[in-house]
N, C-alpha and C positions, 0 to 999 in steps of 0.2 A: 486547415489552410496550409500548403504543401511549404518544404521546407526542402532547402535542397541539401542535399548529400543524408537527408533523414526519411524513413520510411521504405517499404518497395519489398522484397524478400525478405519478410521478418519470419523469424524462426520461430514463433511459436503459432502460427498459423493463418488462413489467410483474413482470419476478422480483426478488427478494431477495437480489442477488447477493453482494453484498458480506456482509452478513450470514451467508449458506452459506460462502461461504471463512472467517469469524470460525468457524463450527462444525467446522473441520477442525482448527484450531489450536489446543491446548492451553495452558490457562489458566496460565503459570508467568511468574515477573518479568521475564525477557528478551524473551518476545513480548508481554508486556504493553508495553513500551518503546518498540515497533518495530513498526508492520504497514505496507509498503507493497503497496497494492493497483492494478491498470489491469485497466478492462474494456473490452478489445482490441477484441473484438467490436463493440462497444457505438461506440465510436470509431470505427472501418472504418464504419458503418451513419451515422454523423453524415458520413461524408466525409474526417475526421479524421486522414489519408493523407498519405506525402511529407513533403516538407521545409520545411512551413508552420512559423511559431514554435510556434501552437500545438499543432499534430501531433508535432511532434519534442519540445517540453516534455512532454505526456500519454504518446506512445508506447512510454516506456519506464519507466513507472513500473509495479512489480510484479515486473518481471524485469532492473531498469537492469544489475545486472553482468556480466550474461549477453546481454545487447543489443548490442550492438556486434561481440559473436562470430557475430549469427542465419548468416549465409552458412557457415560453420565449422562448426557443431553441425547445421546438415544434413548435411552431406559425411559429419560425421565419428561424428553420434549420429541419425544419420535423422529429426531432427526437427526443426523450423522456426517456431520462436517466433513468429514474426511472421506465423502463422497462428493462430494460439493462440486461443480465446475469453475467457478469464479467464488472469492473472497473480498471483501475491502473493509477499511477501516476507515474512516475520519473525523476530526475534531479532534480538540482539547479535554482529556478531562477538568469537570465530571460529564460536560456533554458530547459524548463520544458515542457515534450511531456504528452498527457493523450491519453487513448483508452479506448472505450466501445468495448465490444465483446456482439453478442447477441442482439437480441430486436432489430435492426436498419436494415429500408429498404432503401438502398439507391435511390432506380427507386423513394423514396417521397424526401430524398435530395437533389440529385442533382437540382433539380429545385430551390428548395429555393437557396442555393446557389448561384448561375447565378443570381437569382433574387438581391440575394444581392449584386451581380456586380464582386464576384471571377471568378478570371480568369484560366486558366488548368494552372499548373504547371505537373512535372514530376510525371508517377503514380508511385505506388509501389504496393509490397504485399499486402498492404490491398484492392486495389482499385485506381481509380481514386481521381487525389489531386486538388484543387482548389486554389489559393491566395486570400484571401482576404483584408492584408494588407500587410506592406511590416516586414522583420523580423522585430523582437523584438519592434513593432512600438506601440503605446497605446493611440488610438485616443479619445476625450472626445465627439466627434460630430462624425456624420455618421451610417449607417444601423449599426455596431456593436455595437455603445454608445448605441443605441434605446434598444439594446438585451441584454448586461449589464453593470456590473457596475464594477467602480476600474479596478485592474489590470487583472480580468476575460477576460477586455475586449481582452487583446494580446493573451489569450488563444485560440484563435482560429483566430489567423493569418493568419494560414493554414489547412484545411479540407481535409480530406482524408476516400473514404468510397467504400466499396465495400462487395459482401458478406455478412453478419449482424455484420460488424463490422464498426466503424466511430471513427479518428483518429485527434488529433486533438496537435497544438503546436502555441509555440510563434514562430519559427524559420524555415524555411526546414532540417536544424540539428538536433532539434531538433524532428522534427517530425520522420526523417527518424530513431532516435534513438528508438522510441517506436515502431517501425514498421519494426523488423531486418529481413532479410532473408540472412542468410551464418554469414559470421564471428565470431569471438566472444561473447555469450553474457553471458548474468550473469546466464542464464541455465547452462549453460557449466561451469561456475568457482564452485569450489568443495566445497569453504566455503558457498557462498550465496545458493548451492544446498542442502548443509548436514542441515541448519538451516532449510531452505525450507520444507524440511521430516522431520525435528524436528517439526513444529509447527503446520505438521499433520491436513492440510486442514481448514483451519482456514478459519471462517467468514468473519475476516478483519485481514488485520496484516501490518507492518510498517517494513522495514531492512535497516541497513544501516551499513556503514563498518567506520562512524568519530566518533566512540570513546565514544558517547553521553559526552563526557567532563573528558573521564579518558584518559588521555594522555598514559598511559603506554601500555592500549588496543589499542588505536588510530595505536601507534609506530609500535606496533607488530603485524598490519593488520589482527583484529581481525572483525569478522563481527557478527551484534548481530541484532535478530530477534522479534517481540514482535506480540501478536495477540490472538483472541479470538475463541474459540472452541464452540459449543453447538449446538443442536436439536429445542432448547424454551429456552423463557427468561428465564428458572427457572433452564436454567442446564448448565447456559455458565461456563466458564473456562476462564482465562485469562491464558497464556503460554508466557514465555519467552526462547528463545535459544542463546548461544552467546557460537562463537567456541573461544578457546585458541590457544595460541603459544605451550603449554605444557602439559604434565600430571601434574603436579606439580601443574602448572598455574590453570591449572581446579578445583584440591582438593581446593585451595588458595580460588578463586569464591566461589566457593558453602559454604565453610565453613563462609566465609562472608556473605553470602546472607542470611544463614541460622540465622545469629547472627543479622544483620543489621533486616530481617523481623518479628524477635519476640522482639527486643527491641529499634527499629528504629522509627522512626516518619518522612511522608511525609513534605518536609517544603513548596510545594505547592497548599494539600491539609487542612496541620493543623490539622493531624491526625495519630495515630500509624499506621504504615503499617499493625500489626495483626487487625486491626477494618476494614482498606480498604481490605483486601485478606483474607481470610479465607480460614483455611485447607490446609496451603502448604505445599509443600514437592519440593526441591532441590536434583536432582540427579548428579551426576554424569556422565553421556552417554556414553563419552568414543570416539570411533572412532577415524580414522585419523585426524580428525578435530578437538579433543578433546572438545564436546559439554560439556556445562553444560544445565541443563533443570531446570525451575521455575515452576510450577504451581500451581494455584488457584482460588477460588471462589470470584468475584466481589462482596462486601458487595449491602447491600442497592440497590437494583435494577440497581446499575450501570451495562454497556456491557464492559468497556474499559478502567479500571486502568491504567494498564500499558503502553497503548497504550498512555493513557494522560499524563503519568509521563516522556514518552520520547519527546512528543511534547516541554510539559514546562521546559525539564532541572532535573527532580525531579528524574530521573533515575541514574545521574552520582553521587553521595553519596551512592546509596545501590548499583552500583556497585564498588564503589569504588576511583568515581573520587573527 
């Protein structure tokens, strides 16, 4: 759907990667509550690799639970997530599923998974499926525990690979949930679709309908997206897009954002918002979803001020929670 003032000349490339990934995620309450996305290929193209603050912040979006184990997964599973084009995770624990698209060679994955004791399960849209542990199991011993630590062990209870993709999850239902074919997906949802288009080809993004602590917004069924765009570490902008139940609600949110960005303070960072984000602009984009958009430049070499604020709960007071 077209949204006035959004879309167009995106900084992350000509495709619509985020919306394509949403089209692979079933529309459920758990998936609506949390989607984490990383366009790793676009980040590499922008030179956002290595240990710089922006690169390290952005590079783990979409596969944060397993990213620290990348060297071990290459050895044990035959894939290197750092070479993937796109990463996405969706759903609340324990039913979280993730997928890596691009940079995966199934012929290398299959023998590795079988050597770990994987047994065939039903195949899916992305290819062959293997089960390594029971649904929701987190074993502290055995092959998976030798590869991962903590809860991330359970993220590979099931593995599915084919084409250039690898899908992993804690349960079969969670696996199918991020490898959808047919049915209603988040890409079909008007609000999620509008927010994704408003974020405009982000390098990384997070989407949720849980209101981030804003009880009125959650009750109204609003969808929030935050992300980072840019073509280099020095040209990054942070974006926030939120739907609203009415035009008057959108106007009220925009006014509140302008006030709190100018004079408010981030509790988690213990800094004024005006120092964390510079050159901020708040616009009412309108459209059927009554979108409000905030854009600003992250200060101090940061990459994802707004995404960090979402994770810490610091967006709630900014948005009115």
